[in-house]
N, C-alpha and C positions, 0 to 999 in steps of 0.2 A: 523910804523903802517900800518896794512893791513885792508882795508875796502872792503867788499864784492861789486862786480861790480853791482849786482842787486840793492843793497841799494843806490849806487851812482846814478844809473839810476833813481830811485824813487825820489831822491832829485832833480836831474836835472829837471824832469817833474814838481814836486810840486813847486819848487822855481824859475823855469826859469832861471837856471844857466847853464854855460857850464862845460865841464868836468874838466878844470883846476880850475875853481871856487869852485866846490864841493870838489874836492881833497884838495885844501888849506884850505877851510872852515873846513872840518871835521878834518884835521890835527891840525888846531888851537884850535878847540873845545877839542881835546884830550890833548893839552898842557896848555890852559888858556891864557898864554902869551908866545910869541915867536918872534924870529927875522925872517927876510925873508929867510935868508940862511938856518936856522934850518928847516922851513916849506918846502922849496924846497927839502931838502933831505928826509924828512919824507914823503912828498906827492908825490915824484917822478916827480916833475914839473921842467922844465928847469929853471935855475936861470934867464936866460935872459928874461923870461916871468913872473916870480914870482912878481916882483914889480908892474907891471901894472895891473896883475890880482888882487892883494891885494888892489890896488887903487880902482879898480871897485867894489870890495866887500865893501870897505869903503863908496863909493858913494851910494851904495844900502842899507846901514845900517846894514851890517852883522858884521863888525868889527869896532874897534877903534884904532887909531894910537896914540902910546905913544911917544912924542917928546924927545926921548932920543938918545944917541949915544952908540952903534948903535940903529937905529930905531926899536921899537918893536911894535907888534900888539897884541891887547887884544880881546878875544872872547866875544860875547854878548850872553846872554841867549837865547836858541832856542825859547823859548816862546815869548820873546820880539821881536826877529826877525820875527817870524810868524805874530805877530800883525803889525809890520811895513810893511811887504810885503802886507798883506791884505789892509791896509789903503792906500798904494800907488796904488795898482791895483784898488781899489774902486775910488780913485781920478782921476786916468788916464781914467778909463771907464766913469766916469761922464763928464770929459772934452771932450772926444771923442764923447760921446753921444750928448752933447750940440752942438758940431761943426756940427755934421751930422744933428741934428734937424734944425739948422739954414739954412742948404742948401735947405730945403723944400720950403722956400720962397725966394730963391735966384735966380738971373739971371743964375748962373752957372748951376743949375739943368735944367733950361729951354733950355739952349744951348746944354747940353748933351742930353736931350730928342729929340731936333730937329736933332742933328747928328744921333741918334739911328733910328729915323723915316726915315731919308734920306737914311741910309744904308739898312734898312730893305726892302724898296719898290722894289729894283731891284733884290732881292734875288730870287733864284730858289727854288722849293720845296725840292730838295735834300740838300739844305743848312740848313734846319730846322731839323738837327739831330747832335748828338754829343756823345762822350764817356765821362763817368763820373767816375773819379777814386778816391777812398777813400770814406768811408761811410759818412764822413762829407759833401762832395760835393753832394753825392746821396741825402741826406736828404734835403740839400739846394734846390735842383732842385725839389724834391717832394713837398716841401713847396710852391715853385713858381707855379707849375701847379695846386695845390690845391686852391691856391688864386685866380687862373684864372678861376676855374670851374664855369660853369653857369647852367648846367643841371644834369650831372651824374658824380659819382666817383665810379669806381670799383677797389677794392683793394684785392689783394691776398698776404698773408705773412706767415711766419713761426712762431714758438712758441716764439722764441727770438725776432723775428721781431715785433710782436704785442705788446711786452712789451716795445721795443724802441719807437714804434709809439705812445704809450699811453703818453710817456714823451714829445715827440717833436712835434707830429702832431695833437693831440687830440684838442688843442684849435682852430687850423685852420679848423678842420673838423667841430667843433661846429659852427664856422662862416659860413662855407659853407651851413650847415644845415639851418641856419637862413636865408640864401639867397634862400632857397627852393630847394637846390641841393639834389638829390636822391643819397644816399650813400650805397653801398654794401661792406661788408667786409667778406672775406673768411679767416679763421685762425683756426689753430688746437685748439680744445677745450680740455684742460688738466687741471689737478689739479693746475698747475703753471699759467694758463692763465684764469681760470674761473672768478676770481675776476676782472681781467683787462678788459675782454670782457664785463662784466656786466656794466662797466662804459661807454661802447660805445652804450648800448642798446637804449638810448634816442636820439642818433643821426644817427644811421645806422641800417640797417638790417644785421644780422650776421648769418653765417652758418659755420659749422665745416668742415674744409678742411684737417683733420688729414691724409687722404690717398692721398692728392694732394700737392705735394711739389713744390712750386714756389714763386717768389717774383716779383711783378709788380703792377703798378697803371695806370688805363686807365681813362682819363678825357674827358667828352663830346664826346667820340668816335673819338677824333682827336689826342690827345697827349697820349704818353705812356712812362713810365719810367720802364725798366725791368733790373733785376740784373742777371748777368751771372754766379755768383759763389754761392756755398752753404755757407750760413753764419755759419754753424757749422765748416767748414773747413778752412775758410779764416780769417786772421787778418783784423779788420776794415780799417786799413790804405791801404790794398791791395784789398779791395772789388772793383768790377767793375760793371758798369751798362752802359745801353744805353739810350738815350732819342731821340725820334722822333716825329715830329709833321706833321703827315700826315694822313688824313681820311682814305685812301686806306688801309694802313697797320693796323692802330688802330681799325678800324671797324671790320676787320677780326679777330683780337685778342679778341675784345669785344664779338663777336658771340661765339667764342670758350669758353670764360669765362661763357657766359650766359648758354650754354649748359652744362657745368660743374656744374654751380650754381643750376641748376634744380635738379641735382641728390644728392646734399648735404643736410645734416640735419640741420634744424634750431636750433639755440641756444636759 
């Protein structure tokens, strides 16, 4: 059985399986019931690994072991597997969320906060900077500085960028607005973004930046996160940005933003 590599990759991402697991699972699905040796040959997985990988699939609820000689494995309906995976992920997330919620009122968090405070005090201004690799990390840090905003947020982004921010940052910007933070958003106004930008109108002043390509966020004239790559050309996993927390640099960039802002057309 030959299975397309792209299809296997999608399965790995969707079901959180490794390569040997998806190979053996799809091989078993194609057979219904089979021995480990047969599956090893079909899936091109080393026999030395086949048994432990099939045991892993059994624990995860993907296969059933038939107590025969030789031992055989039976496939489970993909629809049932999907329901099982969803249920287990939900249970795991609930358990983890409860564990983290309990930390809010624990001595552990107080001790961690004390360690952080002791470590921050002797730091130099140059220490308040860092590289951010991967779009997930970029948005995590954008979320952090937006949560810390007290006065202003100035945001410039791209067409795809404003669509992403509507999904991940809009609730945080709404909370910032409720704290009386002044918010400016410069983003391209296109057929693709008009409806998205309309959702921001009650929380931010918006202008069309179709002729100004850039991705950055400035908070309170002190912190800035800026992206180094064109998001049209880079895969999200390889997106790169920088974070700096220094009024000297952030104020200069903020002034440049304000000068550009004056020449933009309001949405």
